[in-house]
N, C-alpha and C positions, 0 to 999 in steps of 0.2 A: 461689526464684522465688515470685511472688505468684499471685493468682487473676485473670488478665486476662479481661475480657469486652468485647465490642463491642456498643454499643447505638445505636439510631437514633431520631431524632425528625424531624418534618417540618413544612413549611408547604405547604398545599394551597390552590389557588385554586378552592374549591368554589363552587357556584352554587345558590341556594335552589331546591329541588324538581327539580333536574337530576339525577335518580337515575342515569341512564345515564352521564352525564359524571362525576358524583361517584364512581361505582364504578370507572370507568376510571382516574381519577387516584389513587384509593386503592390499587388493585391495582398501579399503576405504582410508587408509593412503596414498597410491600412488596417488589416485585421488586428495586428499587434497594438497599433495606436488606439483603436477603439476599445480593445480589452483593457487598456490602461486608463480609460476614461477620457482620452483626448477628444476635443471638439474641433481641432485644427491640425492637419497633417501636411507637411511639405516634403517634397522629394528632390533628388539631384537634378541638375541641368540636363535636359534632353533625355530623361530617364526612359522614355518609351522606346526610343531608337537606340540608346547608348550614345555617349558623347562622341566617340571616335569614328564615326561613319565616314568622315573626310568627304571625298568627291561623291560618295553615295548620296550626300545631301542635295546633289544636283539632279537626282533621278526622281521621276514622278512616283515610282513604286514606293519610295521611302515615305512620301507624304500619304499615299493611299493606305499603306499598312499602319501608319501612325493613327489615322482616323479609325481604322478597323479596331485597333487595340483600345483606343479611347472609347469606342462604342461599347466594347465588352465591359469596360470599367463603369460606364454610365448605366449599363443594364444590370450590373451586379448589385443585388439587394444589400450585400455586406458593406457596400460603400456609402450607404445612406446614413444620415444622422451625423455626418462629420464633414467639415469644410476641407476640400482637397485642393492642393496646389501641385499641378502636374506639369511635366516638361515635354515638349515635342516641337518639331518644325511645322510651320504653317505657311501656306502660300496665300497672299492677299493681293488682288489686282495684279497677278502675275509676278509678284515680288516675294521672295523667300525670306521668312523671318524665323529667328530662334525665339520660341515663345513659352510663356507660362499660361496654362489653361486652368482657370479657377472654376471648380465644380462643386455643386451642392445638390444632393438629393436628385441625381439624374438630370440636372440642368446645368448648362454652361452659363456662368455669370459674366466672365470676362476673359478675353485673350489679350495677354500683355506681352508685346514684343520687346526684345532686348534693345536697349538704346545705345550702348557703348560696347564695341566688340573687342575681344582679345585678339590681337593681330601681330604679336611679336613672339620671339623665342619659339616655343613649340606650337604656337597657336596661329591659325590662318582663317579665322572666322569670316573675314571679309571676302574670302574666296567663295564662300557658300551662302552667306546671309547678308542682308542689308540692315543697317541699324534703323530703328524707328526714330525719325527726326522730328516728329510733331509732338513736342512735349506738352503734357496736360490736354491732349486732344484725343478724342476717340472717333471712330468711324463704325459703320455697320458692316459686319462680316457675314456673308451668306454661307450658311453651313452646308456641307455635303448632304445629299438627300438621305444617305444611310443614317446620318446623325439626326436629321429632321424627324425621321420616323421614330427615333428613340426619345428625343427630348420634347418633341412638339414645337420646337422653335425653328423659325426660318432664318432669323438673323440674331447675332449677339454682338455686343460692343468689342471692338479691337482697338487697342491703343493704350495711352498712359492715363490710367484711372486707378481708383482705390475701391475697396470693398467696405461698405458700412454695415456692420451687424447690429443687432438690437442693443448691444452693450459695448461695442468698441469699433475700431476702424483698422483695417489691414492694408498695407501697401507692399509692393514688390521691389526688390533691388536684386539684380542678377549678376552674380560672379564678378566680372570685370568692372561693373559699375561701382562696386565698393572701392576699387583701387584708383578711381579717377579723382582729380582734385575737387570737383564740384559734384559729389556723389548725390544720387537721388534721395538718400535717407535724410539729408538736411532739409530739403523742401517738404518731404513727406512728414517729418516730425513737426515742423513749424505749422503745418496744416492740420495738426491734431491726429495724425496716424499714430496709433499706440503700439502696433505690432508690425514689424518689418520682416519679410521673409527673404532669404537669400539662397537661391539654388545654384550650386556651383559644380564645375568640372575642373577642379584644381588638383594638379599633380604634385607628387612628392619631389622635393629637392632637399638635399642635406642642409640643415640649419635654416630652413625657410619657414617652418610652421609658426615661429614666434611673430614674424611679420604679419601673417594672416590674422592671427589671434589678436594682436595689438590693434589692427585696423577694425576688427569686429567689435572689440571692447570700446574703442574710441568712438564708434558710430553712435553709441547710446550714452557714452560718458558725458558728453556735452549736451546732447539733445534729449536724453532720457528715452525710455521705451524698452520694448521687448524685441530682441533680435534673434530670429531662428535661422541657423545656418545648416544647410544640407549639402552633402558632397557625394560624388561618386566614389566608389572604392574598388580597388583591384586593377587588373590588366584587362582592358576591353578590346584589345586587338593590336596594340602597337608597343612602342618603346616606353610609354609612360605607365607609372603606377599612381592611380588616384588614391590619395591617402586619407579618405574619410574624415574623421575627427568632427563629426556633426556636433553642434553645440547650441546651447540656449544661453543668452546673455540678457541680463536685466539691469538697466541703468549703469552699464559699464562693468558689471560684475558677472562672472560665469556662475551659473547655477547647475549646468549639466554639460558634460563633455563626453563624447564617444571615443572609441578606440581609433588611433591613427592607422594601425596595421592589424589586419585580421584576415584569416582565410574563410571566415563565415561570409555568407552571401547577403544577409539582411541584418542590420542593426538599427533598432529604433531607440531614440533618446527622447525622454519625456520629462516634463517639469510642471509642477503646480505653482502658479504665480498669482499674486494679488494685483489686479489692475490699479488699485488705489495707490500702490507704490510708484507707479509711473506718474500718476496725476500729481501726487505730492512732490515728486522730484522736479516736476516742470513748473513749479510756482515761482521760479526765479523771475525777478522783475524785467531784466534785460531780455530774457527769452520771451516773456509775454509781449513786450513792445515789438519785437521782430515778428512774432507769430500773428499779431493783430493786423499787420500789413502784408503778410505773405500771400502770394497768389494761391488760389484754391484749385484742387483737383476735382474732377467730376467724380461724384460718389455713386456707386452702384449698390443699391440696397439688397441685402441678403436677409431673408426671413429666418434668421438663425441667431441663437444666443450662445456665445462661447461659455458663459457661466449660466448654469441651470438652477442654481439655488441649493442643490444637494450638498455641494462642498461647503457653502457658508453655514448650512444648518448643522453640520457635523463639526463640533469644536475639536475633535481629535485630529482633523485634517488641517495641516498647516502648509504654508508655502515651502517649496523646496529650498533648503539652505544653500548658502554660497559654497562653492567648491574652489579649492586652489587649482590653478591651471597646471596640467601635467605635461611635461616635455620629456621626450626620450633624449638621451645623449646621442651624439653622432655615431658612436660605436653601436649603440642599440638600434639606431635607424638602419645601419648597414646590415645588421643581423636579421632584421625583420622585413624591411621593405623589399629587397631583392628576393628574399625567401618566399614571400607571399606572391610576388610576380612570377617566380618560377613555378609555383604550384598552380596558379591560374593557367599558365601556358601549357604545362604538362597535362593537366586534366582536360583542358579544352581542345588540345591538339589530338587527343585520343591515342597518344603514343605510349610506349611501354616503360619509359624511364629515361635516364640520362646516361651519356657516355662522356667522360672527361679525361683527356690526356693529362696525367698527373706527373709533373716534371720534378717535383721535390723543391721547387722554388715557391716564393711567397704568394705569387699571383694565383697559380693553380690551387695552392693551398687555401687561399681565400675563397675561391669558387667552391671548392669541396666543403669548406666549413659552412658556407651559406646553404648548401644542399643539406648538410647535417642539421642546420637550424630549421630548414623547411620540414624535415622529417620529425623534428621535435614538435613543431606547430601542428602537424597533421595528427600525431599521436595525442596531443593535448586536446585538440578539437574533437577527435573521436571519443576520447574519455569523457568529454562533456555531453556526448550523445548527439552531436550534430549529424543529422541523417544524410545531408548532402555530402559532407566530408567523408563519411563512412562509405557511401556509394561510390564516390570518386576514387577513394583509396583502394577499394576492392577491384574496380575496373583497371586501374593502373597496375596493380599487383597481379592481375590475371586471375582473380578469384570471382566466383559467382555469388549472388545474393544467398543462394542455398547453402554455400559453404559456411556462412556465419562468421567469416573472417573479419576481425577488427584489429587494426594495428595497436599494439600496446607497448612496443619497445622500439625506439627510434633506430637502433642498430639493426634489428631484424627487418624493419621496413626498408631501411637503406639497402640492405643486402638484396632485397627483391628488385628495387627500382634504380639503384645507382651503381654504375660500372666505371671503374677507373683503370688506367693503363699507363705503366711507366715504359716509355719507348727509348731504351738506352742505345748508345753507340759507344765506340771505343773512346770518344771524347767525354763521356759521362763519368761522373765520379761515384764512388761507392757511397759517399755521404748522401747525395741526392736520392740514390736508389733506396737506401735504407729509410730515409725520411718519408719518401712516398709510400713505402710498404707499411710503415708503422702508422702513418696517418690513415691509410685505407683501413687498417685493422681497427683503429680507434673509432672511425665513423661507421664501419660495418659494410663498406662497399664490396662488391664483387670485383676483385682486383686481379689484373694480369701484369706480369713482369716479363718483358720481352727484349731481345736485342735485334736491332734492325740493320746491323752492319752489312749483311749479305745483300739486302735490298739497296742500300746506298752504294755498295761496290758494284752492283749490277748496273746502276744508272751511270756511274763514272766510267765503267767499262764500255757501255754503249756509246758514250760521247767519244771516248778514245778511239773506238773502232770506226766510227763514222768520220772523225776529223783527223785522226792520226796524231792528235795532241793529247797530252796528259796534264791536267791541272793539278797544282800543288798548293797546300796551305802556306801561309806566310811563314810559319815556323819551320817549314821544309824548303824554304827558298822561293816560294811562289809570290806572285804580284798581289796587290790589293784586289784586283779584279778576280783573279783565281780564288783568292781566299774567301771573298764574299760569295762567289758562285757555289763553292763547296759547302759553305754554311747553309745556303739556301736550299741545296739539294736535300739536306737532312730535314730542314724545317718543312719543306713542301711535302716530302714523303710522309711525314707524320700526319699531315692533314688527310692524305689519301688513306693511310692505314686507319685513322680514326673513323672515317666514314665506312670503310669495309667492316670494321668490328661493330660499329653502331648498327649496321644493317643486319648482321648475321649472329650477333651474340644472343638475342632472344631465341633464335632458332636453335643455337647450340644448347641453350638451357631448357628447350622444350616449351617455349612460350611464343605466343603470337606477336605480331607487330615489329616495330623497330624503335631505335632510341634517338633522342635528341642529342646532338653533339653540343657540348658547352665550350665556350671560349673563355680565355683568361687574360686578355690584353687590357691593361688599365688605361685610364683617360690620359695620363701623362705620356705614355708610350705612343698612344694614338696621335696625340698632338704633335709630337716630335717625328712621328713616322718610324719609330724604332721597333719595327717588326717586319717580317717577310710577308709580302703580298701572297695570299693563298697558302699560308702555313696554318698552324694550329689556331691562329687568330681568326681564321675562316671557319666559322661554326654556324650552328643554327641560331643560337642566342648567346648573349654574354651578360651575366649578372653583374660584372664589375667594370664594364666598359665605360661607365660614367663616374668612376670613383678614383681618386688620386692615390698614388703610392703611399703617401704619408698617412692618409685616412685608413688605407688597408692595413698598414702596420699597427695602427692604434686599434683597429677592429680585431686583429689577431691576438693582440695582447689582452683585450677584453674577453674574447672567446676562450682563451687559455684558462681563465679563472671561472668565468660564468658557465662554460660548458664542461668544465673539468677535463680539459684536453692538454695534459702536460707536454705532449709532443710538439705543440705549437711554439714553445720557447725556442726550439732548435731552428725553426724557420726564421724567427726574428733575429737570431744570432748569425745567420748565414749571409754571405755576400751575394747580392743579386747577380746571377750569371746565366747566360744562354747556353753554355757548355756546347758550343758548336765548333770550337777550335781545339786543336791538341794542346794539352797542358804540358808545360816544361818546368824545369827547376826555377826559371826566372820569369815565367809568364803564366798567369791564370786569368782567363777572360772575365771582365767585370763590366756590367751594364753601364754604370755611370762614367767609366773611363771611355768605353766605346762611344757613348753619346756626346762626350765633351761637356757635360753639364750634370748637375745633381738633380734628383727628383724634386727636391724642394724648390730649386731654381725653375724647373719646368712648371711647377704649380704657379709660381709668381708670374712667369711669362704668360701662362694660359689665362690667368685672371685679368692681366693688363690688356691682352689682345682682345678678349671677348667681352668681358664685363665692363671694363673701362674704355673699350673701343680705341685702343692705341695702335697706331702704325709703328714702324721701326723707330722713327725719330722721337715721337712722344713717349714711347716705351723707354727709350734710352734716357731722356731727360727726367722721367719719374724715378728710374732706378739709380740715377746719379744721387738723388736725395736719399733713397732708401738704402743703398749699398755702399755709399762713400766711406762709411766708417770701417769697412773691411776690405774694400777693393779700390785699386787705382782707377781713375776715370777711363784710361785706355783699356783696362781689363774688362770693365763693364761694357764698353763699346764692342769689344771682341765677342763677348758672350751674347749680346743682343744680335749682332750680325750673324753669328753662328746659328743661333736659334732660327732666325728668319730664313736663312739659307736652307737648312734642313727641313723646316716646316714647309717651305714652298716646293722643294723638289719631291717631297713625299706626300703632298696634298692629294695626289691622284689616288692614294691608298684609301682615302676616306670614302671614295665613291663605291667601294666594295666592302665597306666596313660591316662586320656582323652586327645585326640589330642588338643594341645593348640597352640595359636598364638606364634610364636617364636619372642621374642623381646629382650632377654638378653643373654649376652655372657657366663654366667655361668649356663644356663639352665641344669637341670639334666635329660632331656628327653631321655629315653632309646631307642626310636625308631631308631634314626639315629644320633643324635647330640652328645650324651654322652654315649659311649659304655663301659659298666663296667659289672663285675659279679653282680649277684643278690643274691648270697650266699657267705657271707664273714665269716671269723673267726673274730667275733666282739670283741675278746679280744685284737687284735693287740699287742700281747705280746712283740714281738721284738721291734716294733716301740715305744710302750709306755714306755718300760724299758729304751730305749735310751733317751727319753724325761726326764724321772725321773733322770737319771744320770746327764744330763745337768742342770737340776734344782738345784741339789746338788752343782755342780761346781759353778754356778752363785751365789747361796746363800752364798757359802764359800767366793767367791771373794768380795761380798758386805759386808760381816761381817768383812773381813780384812781391807777394806777401812774405815769402821766406827772406827775400832780400831786405 
């Protein structure tokens, strides 16, 4: 028989600074792990505070309350008999560190600070923490007096060390450290560490999960070993959705994988593993030569056995079998990630539901469909008996615990919490009005259909009264300036109307509270600036603000079949239009015509600008290779210059962009992810002249080849 152990990892829906709730969820995960026979449990990065505390990590209170919470964990008898890997910030010698605290039977064994910080994209860890630079070195950490009274310890080791149990050895690798070229797991495995824990705060991004999983698998595929990955789950207070997917990998093979998306607060993943599988995997000669000369880590002894003999003595108990890795399609990711994010935001904001201006176009349709998906997830979770979801659903729906209300039908629940409104004008078509109405009926939302021409006319009349001038649409002989201003009046009034109705509709329906206004601007329109500042894009939150138009169309096609919503086909067939100008026999407003570029082209521009870090000239040179089979080089130059012109004159709009679910690597979100000026020299004179010279060179070469 081998040496069988049961280990546990978890995904927790922690909330920044919710120390009470975070403690309850942490303790619940420990209880579940123990019930399943686990002797080692790890949790997400910074699970005691929540990962997204941001500048609150600079406050002394955050550290004080973290120790208070840890003290309660140490004092809790239910946490004994299991080795715990917990996450919290720690200050040592007046330096702040992002740490793992290894605990056993009410004692602290080790404080292990993070050594490599995530500091790009959405992450700013170096703003709050200092990396531990003393590799394979420990120091003495003087515990707070409140902890000394609990543990009887005055000091504990802090630094880069490993835990040696009676039967194995455990090392720590934290989140970003896995993604670095010289990851700690290499040195750990060569020094005989058999179990590596990775506690993470990794967010969802479309098509990103496979990268993370391949790195986790690769960590033990070459080195051998057991890899436990824990991650935060849910919205903990900002634009990110942490997408769970806790997993256990043995020798490069997945044996357990948790859910990527869920509205449940606690998920524990366990597996029974034979330590002898690791030892036999590591018998390779080359590995042995490298390991024999590898530098050693300081080993901290833990009087604890991960295997207690009971598993080996029971022949019916076998190691957990290998599992195929499960990936959602991008369409499924869109249906689940933003829906879970919306539910977290709704229940934690203590509001009474959502209000959505429903235009009859595909963007607001996508937002509405995501809310429908959310309602389906809530009903499913309630049907599975999740007490937290039931309590949250009752609160949002305005029901008390005594009522016994439990959502059983997504449409019925949507009618309680989801409010939609078609705000028509004389420029609106009967087709968009009908589509909006039928979609609302399909989802079950509380729907309002109104005409706002009188409000628009009042604003135009006020302007004429004050200035003595009357603006006209282009179709009626007006200039481009007049035409744009009249469109913006309609757009901005819709924002005002949305907030009026969001505040008063619960009162109209005899319910307390107010509604969250949802936005529907996609990532491509934000990048181009193709929306009116302070129009319906100005909302409380936006579930599709990080998703491209192309992906949204694919999502709608998926939802049409998966959610049994035939009405969605009509949205796919419709031409995207703002319907802000009068329609004539020869003119119908079209988004792509207005923008001067297609949505697919915008996606390409976005990826080159952000992901591949291209300025105007390098973007042009790349697109010459990518698009030369369908466009002349001069046409490519025009498109690139047009994009950068409109991008730069509209960049100021990003400073007031509605907080949106982050899902795309080329998001232009100005808050944290995409830091740029918002006042540009929109002529790009030097850059555009360089493009023009290159165009002439290429055209000359092409002409010479023809001759």
